Each structure stands twice: as structure tokens, then as C-alpha cells.
N, C-alpha and C positions, 0 to 999 in steps of 0.2 A: 576562564571559568569552567569548572566541572560540576556536574549535578549527579547526585546519587540518591536513588529511591530505595528504601529498605522496608520491605514488607508493607507497602502502603495499601490502605483500604479505605473505602468511603461508603457509609451507610446513610440512606435517606429514607425517612419515614418507615423504619423497620425493614427496608429492602437493601440488599447489598448491591451497590452500583459498581464498585471496584474492589478487588480482593487480591492480596498476596503479590503485589507488583514490586519487583526488585530489578533495577537496571541502573547502569552507569553511563552517563553521557559526557564525553570528553570535550575539552576545549576545541573549538573549530570544527566540530563534527556536524554532519547532517543526519538526522534521525527521523525516519518515517513511521508514523502510527497508521497501520493499515487494518481496516476492519469495516464491517457493515455498519449501517446506521444503528445507533443505540448500542454499539459494542463497548463504548466507554471512552472513546477518543477525546471528546470535548471535556468530559469530567476529569480525565487525567491531566489535560493541559491546564485546566483551571486550578488544580492542585499545584502543578509546577509553578504557575504564575503567582500563587498566593491569593487568588480570588476566593478560594474555598480552603478549608482546613481538613486534613484527613481525619478519619475516625480512629485510625490506628496506623502505626508505622512512622517513619521519619523521612524528611527530605533534607539533604545536606548540600550546601553550595560551598565549594572549595573547602570541604571538611567541616564547615560550620553548620550546626543544626538551625534551619530556618523554618521549621515545621509550623510554628504559630505566627510567623512574621507576615504581616499584610502586604498586599501588592505594592502599596506606596513606598515601602522600604526595600523593595527589590529592584534590581536592574533588569527589567523585563519589558519587552515590546510584544504586541499581539496584533495579528491581522486576521480578519474574519472573512466569511463568504461574501458578505455585502460590502460594497465600497463605502467606507465611512470616511468621507471628506467633508470639509466645510464649504458649502456651496457658494458662499459670498466671498471667499478668499481665492486668490490666484493659486496656481500650482506651487509657485515659489513659497507663498505664505503658508499653504497647507503643510509643505515639507518642513518649513521653519518653525511651525507652531510649538513642537515639544521643546526646542531650544529656547524659545522666548519665554515659555512658562517656567523653565528651570533656571532662568537668569543667565544663560550662556550667550549673551548677545554678541560678544566679540567673535564668536566662532561661527555665527549663522551663515554668512555668505559662502565661506569656504566649504562648510559641511553640506549645505544645500546643493551647491554646484557639483560636488563630488558624488552625492547620492543621485542627482539628476543624470550625471554622465553615466553612472553605473547602470541606471535603468532606462537610458536613452530617452530622457524627458527634457533635454535641454531646449528643443524647439518650442516647448509648450509651457514654459515657466510663467509666462504672462497671461495664460488662458485660465478660465475658471472651469471647475470640474464638469459642468454641464456642456461645455464645448469640446469635451474629450470623448473618445471611444471608451467602451467598457474596459478594454485592456489597458488603456492609458490611465483610466481612473484607478484601476487596481494597482498599476505600477506606482501611482502617486501614494496610495496607502502603504505600499511596501517601502517606498523611499522614506516616508515619514517614520516608519518603524526603524529603519536602518540608521537614520540620522541621529537617533538617540544614543548610538553606540552601546546598545543594551548587550549584556553578556548572554542573554537568553532571548531568542526571537521565536515566537510561537505562531504558526500559520495554520488556521483551522479551515481546511478545504478552501483555500483562497481562490481557486480557479473554478469552483463548482458552478458559478452562475454566469460564466463566460461562454460564448459560442465556441464551436469546435476549433476554428481557425485561431482565435485568440488564445485558447488553452494551449494549443500546440506551440504557438509562438513563445508564450511565457514559460512553458515547460522546458523548452530548449535553453532559455536564458537563465532560469533559476539556479541550476548547478554552478554556473559561472559566478553569479551574484553571491551565492552562499560561500564559495571558495574564497572570494576576494574579501568578504566581510570579516571572517575570523571568529564570529560568534557561535554559540551553540544554537543550532536550528532544530526545531521540532515541527514536522509537517504532517498534518492529518489528512488522510484521503481514504476513499472507499474503493479506489481503482488500482488493481494490481499493476496495470500497465504504467501508471503514473509512478508507482514506487520503483519499478524497474528502471524507468527513464531517469529518475532523480538519483538513484544509486545510494551511496552512503550505507547506513544500517537501517534495518526495518524491524519493528516490533509488530507482530501480528496479534490483534486483539479479538477476543470472542467472549461475549457475556461477562465483560468486566475483568477478564484475566488476560495477561500476556502469555500467549502459548509458546512463543519463540522470539528471541531477539539476537540479531547478529548481522554480519554483512549481507546486504540485500540479495546478491546472487546466490549466496549459500543458503539462505532461508528459502528462497524460491526453488532451488534445485534439490535441496536435501531437507525437506520438512521432517521434523521429528515425530509428527503425529498426523493423523487424518484431518483433524480440525485445522491445523496450520496449512496443510495442502489445499483444503477447501477454501480457506480465507484468501489464499494467494493464487486463486485460479479464476479466470474470467475468459470464456464462458465457464460455468460451474464445472468442477472436477467430475469426470465420469467415474462412477464407482460400481463394482460388481463383486459378488461373493465368489469365492473359489475354495477348492479343497485339494490338498496335496496328499497323496498316498502312494506308497510303493513305487516311487520314482516317476510318478505321473501327476499332472495337474489338470483339473477340470474346472473351467470357468462356467458359471451359471449360464446355461443356454448353449454351451459349446461342447465339443468332443474332447476326450482325454488326449493330452499331448505330453511329450517328454518334459520333465522339470528342468527347464533351462533358464538362463538369465537370472532374475532376482529370485526365482524359485529354487535354483540349484542347491544352495546351502541352507535353505529354510527347512526346519523339521516338519514332519507330517502334521497336518491339522487344517483347521478352517481359517480363512483369511478374508480380508477386504482388499480388493485390488483397485488402485486408482490410476487414472491416466488422463492427461489433458487432451483437449479437443484436437490439437495439431499432432498428437501422437497416434491418432486413429486414421487409417487410410482406407481408400476404396480399392487399392491394388496391393497385392502381396509385396512385401519388401523385407530385406534382411534375411537372417537365417531362421528357419523354423517359425514362421509367423503364426500367430494364433488367429484362427478364422472363426468369426461369429456371424451367424445368419441374422438378418435384421430387416425391418420394414421401414420404408421412408415415411416420415410424418410430414415434414415440410422442408423446403430449401430456401435459405436466405442468401441472395447473391449480393455481395458487397462491391463487386467490380473485378478485382484481380483474384478474389477468393470467394468461397461459398461455405456457408454454415449448413451442414446437412443434419437435420434432426431425425433421430432414429428410434425405433422401438425394437427391443430384443427381449422377447418374453415379457417379464414384469419390469424390465429395466428400460430407462430412457437415456440415450446417449446423444452427444453433439460431436460431430466431426468437422474440423476446419480443414478444408482441402483447397489446393490451388486451382485457379481457373474458374470458369463459369460452368456449373453443373446443373443441367436441367433434368431433374428426376421427378417423375410423377408420384404424388402422394399415394401410398398403398403399394408401391412397387417393391418387389423383393430383391435383396442383394446381399452380398457377403462383405463384411468389413474386416480389417486386419490390424493386428497389434504385434509389435516386436517385443518379445519377452524382456529385452534389456531396457525398454522404455517404460516400464511399469513401476509403480510404487506399491509396496506390500506392507499391509498393516495387520497386526494381530487383533484378537477379539476386543482388546481394550483400546484399540485405535492407535497403538504405538507403532512407529515405523520399524519394520523388520529389516528391510533392505531397500536401497535406492541407488540406481546406477549413477556413478559420479559423472558419466559422460552424457547424461540426459541433456537434450538440447533445450535452450531457452525458449 
């Protein structure tokens, strides 16, 4: 199955919830919808499923226009944040329920056991959902979606309500499950780290628009605009204004330096400079590092790393640095940036340059 969205938009009560969305999802592909809450992820998935109809644009499945076709006539499965299982049924019967409803009784046992094996549920088939852990319950819901052999499987933040350990466990397993299934998968998340772990392709959403769509590492490393870079950054992208003139660059709060790295080929003018938390260091590194004086606001120690929150003039930055750093709030220090590790955006927020070697 292939799915193509052409200029899809959705208005609700006079407000635009989605607008101008065009993208193609290929057979057997994994596609991540990445964006903040209310960015439009669930609304877009409902249009793909046929639960809602778009106000404008078309949705094509294998070249056939299905824009007005309801969900009952589409080969779609959907998994939500909440575990939606039948509490009175065993895991086996929960997984089998779509097959029994569709009258495919002869296929039940083989398909249930295959889905259970794929999701490591074989030891629990005789248990009921309330006898399972949260991760096992969510696996059951995913297995029930897979057993339908749906051409399109939609997963709306399916791990959001699980604890950290269970999320990590399922995140590691899902790419394998997706690869073995062969369906078109669409996975919604608010977490950039989850998108990177899943791989595939990512569409970044902001205020109902897809700002960029492509292979996940490419969208992460080479955002086409400032909004995309911000959507795909956690902690939030650090942003500071800068001016280039006469072969030199001055970042707000810093001293003029030679125009190197991403600044080298950029014309004179005003820019926004973006850099991720792990590209900001407390010690000089690389050639001609940019030095910025800053004041420590707070330090969060996570174990092997520390988040150092900083104030530099009117700007607030976050640095992710290795090791345990015990810095007193209010203390003064200098932080450093390598020019090659910066993103450069013009006044309209369009990317001017981004080093292809930027680290993930």
C-alpha cells in the first residue's frame, strides 16, 4: 500500500487545524510525525484513517482517491496512548477479536500466534489484561492491530503512558516489529529522541503544517528552517542573534571573531544562530571557538551528564556536558561554540548553512 496526501487541510469551527500538507508514504515504510502537543499529529492521523474528512485536498491509496471513504471501508489499524483491551478476554482472545469480527475464523490461531511471537507475548496468551504489566498490555494492543494485516497502522503516542523502562524496552523492539510487518506505519510522538531511535522518515509538524519531511537523520542534521530545528531539539534549541560584516561575525553578547565555519560563505547581514545543547561546551575545542560569557542559573545532574542552564545577557542557553558538574548558581564562566557546529538562519527563518558533519 502507498498513501499520498495532496494539499490536505482541515478546518474546525472556522479555525484551521491542518493546512497544505503534501507527503507520500511508501509501502513498508516507517513514518514518524514529530511535534509538540496540538501541532496537528492526531488530526492528521484521523484524516489518514478516514475517521475525519479533510476540508480540502485529497488522500490517495495506491493511486485511488479515498478522500471521502469512511474508516470502515479502509484497511487501517490504530493504537492509542491508552491500552484499549477487553478486560474480560484473555490476551489470545484480545488479539483474535478483529479476525473473529471479520469472519476469518480459519486464520485465527496461526495469525494470533505469529503476532504473539513477534511481540514476545507467547507466555501470556492465557492471561487477562489486568494480570499484565503496562508494557505487556500495550504489546497486546499492538498485536491486535498487526493481526488485522492492515495496510496502514497508525500509532498515536503509544508509549506515552508507560514508565521509562517499559518505553525503552518497546522502543528497541518496535523497529524490528515494523520491519517484519511490511505495512505502512505512522507513529506520532512529541519526543525527538524517540524519532531518532525509530529511524525511518520523519515529518516535523508545527501549528498544523508539515515543515519538513524526509529521512529522519537528514531532517535532524539538516533542518531547512528554524522551526524544524526547534521541533527536532530536546532540550530546546539554543538561539542567539548574530551579525556578519567585513569578514567578521559578532554573536549577541560575544566579541567579534573571523567569519569561519557556517559563516564563511554567508553574505553580510543579520542572522539567527542555532545550536543544540550538546554543541555547547565549558572548555574550548576545535579551531577558533566562539567564546561567550555566561552566568550559571541551575545545574541538573543526570548521572553521567549534566544540564547546565545559563544566562548570557538577554539569552538563556542549556549546555549538555559530560560528567558531574557542580557549579554554583550565579557563578560566572565562559562557554564555547565551534563555528562548524552551528545552524545559520536568515531573518525569515530559512536555513542558510548547516555543516553536513554535525554530530547527532
